[in-house]
N, C-alpha and C positions, 0 to 999 in steps of 0.2 A: 511471521511466527513469533517474533519477539514483542510485537505490539501489545498495548495495554488491552484489558477486557472491555466489553461493550459499555459498561458503566463509565469508563474513563476515556473512551475512544473520542478523537477530535471530530468535529463536525464543521458544517458551514452554516451561517446565518444568512438567510435569504427568503425572498418571496417565491414560493412554488405556485405553479399554475396548473389548475385542474378542470376536467370537463365532467359536467353532471349529467345524470341520467336517473331513470327511475329505480335503478339498482344501486345508486350511491355515487360516489367520486371515483374517477380514473385520472391517474397522473398523465398530463398531456404529453405527447410525443413530439409536439412542435411548440415553438414559443408563441405568446399571445399576438405578436405582430404578423404571424403567418397564418394563424387560424382565423377563417372567416365563417363564424357560426351562422347557422339558419335562424330565421324567425323562431321564437319559442325555446332556443337554447338557453342553458344555464352554465355560466362559467365561474370558477371559484379561485380565489387567491389566499394563500395561507403563509404567514411569516413564522418561521421556526428555525430551530437549529437541527440539522440532520446531516448524516454522513452521506446519503446518496437518495436516488428517488425511491429505493426499496423501503427505507424507514422514515420517509418524509411524512410530517403530519399532515392529515387532511383537514379541510375546513370543518369546523364543528358543527355546522348547521347543514341539514339535509337539503338538497337541491329541490326547489319547489317553484317552478315558473309561475303557475297560476296564482300563487300567494304573493310572490314578490312583485309580479306586475299587474296585480289586480287593480290598482289605481292609475295605470297607464294604458289608456285604451290604444288599440290598433289604429294606424293611420296609413292611407294609400302612399305607396312610394317610400315606406320606411319598414324596418324590422325591429322587433323588440328582443333584447338580450337580457336575461336576468343574472345579476352579479351578487356573489357572496364574497365578502371581503373580511377575513379573519386575521387580525394583527398578531394573534397568538397569546401567549401567557407571559407573565412577568418573568419567569426563568429564561424565556427566549429573548427577552428584550436587552439591547445594549445597555451598558452601565449608565445610570442617570436617566434613563428614559423608562416611561410607563406606557404600555401599549393601550391604544384607544379600544372603545368597546367595538366588538363585531358588528358589522352592519351589512344590509342588503340594499340593492338598488336596481332599477329597471332602466336601462339604457334604450332610447329610441334613435336609432341611427339609420344612415343610408343602407340600401340593401347589400351593397359590397363592402361594408365596414369590417374591420378585424376586430378580434377581442380586445386588442390594445386600444383601438379607437373607441370602442364601447366603454372601456375602463376610463379613458380620458374624459368621456362626456359627463361622468358622474363622480369621479373621485380625484380631481385635481387638488393640489399639485402633484404630478407624478415626477419621479426623478430616475434618470437612466445613466449608466456608466458609458465610457466612451466605445465599449463593444456591445452596446445595446442591451446590457443586463438590467432588468428592472430593480432598482434599489430602493425606491419609496413610493408609497401610495398615500395620498393626502397628507404628505409631509412626513410620513412615518416609515422608518426611523429618520431622525434629523441629519444623521451622518452615517458613513459606512456603506459597504456594498460588497455582500458575499464574502465577507472576511472569515477566516478560519478561527474556530473556537476550540480551545483545548478541553480536556475532560473536566477541568475544574471551573469552566465557564468563562475563562479569560480570553480575549481576542488576541490573535496574532496578526498585527498590522501588515506585515510584509505578505501575507498569504491572501489568496483570493479563491472564490469558490470554483469548482470545476465547471468548465463551460458546457453545460448539459443544454440539449435543444430546448428543453421546457423553460430553463432559466434565462437563456440568452436570446431565444428567437431565431438562433442559427445552429447549424450542425458543426460548428467549429470545436476543435479540441482545446484543452487547456494548457497546450505545450509551449506557450510563448517564452517563459524564462529559459527553458533549456535550449531553445532555438537560438535565443540571443547569446548564450554562452558559446554555442558552436560557432556563430559567426565571429564572435570575438577571437576564439582560438584560431580560426582560419586566417583572420587579419594578421595575427602575430606571426604565424607560419609563413605568410606571404612576404612580410617585411624581413624575416630572417633569411628567406631564400634570396630575396633581392640584395640583401647585404652581401651574401656569399658570392653572388655573381658579380658584383662591384669590385670586391676584393681581388677576384681572380682576374678580372680585367686589368686592374692596375698592375698586377704582378706580371701580366703578359706584355 
């Protein structure tokens, strides 16, 4: 209730994952490591600052498999996945970095390959966090991963993006820090109880 308005709201800077169709882009409900697209699918990746999946920026190029994979002929025993990679705008970029131009690529991969494997085939180097969140595509950005960004555009180093399925490739929640605090409190309470028991034994 007391939070700032939309123009000043904090967001997270990260690569979002999208699935393309004839009607446009749909925010993926699973991470790229879990999605195993069929031959002829179009997958999109967009780097931006957003509060959540509802306001996340879509890739700025329409999905078009025939155009993207026009120069990559079909081959037995493989499938073709069209990829749209949009590094976003200068306003989304971390301080001191300039986003590269958006690009497309056609990955020819094994029939059971995931979207993450298709991306790795055409856009190395990729960088992931310890919890499998996609942090960088083709080396962009050079550092950072899902950091929180205040309304004035400054990053908050201690924060991290909420662990949404589309961002991390898993369905886990972002409750790690609070869980750690609870464990710490529990340990202190146990030590206190042990001290009381020892004191009573000595008095006895």
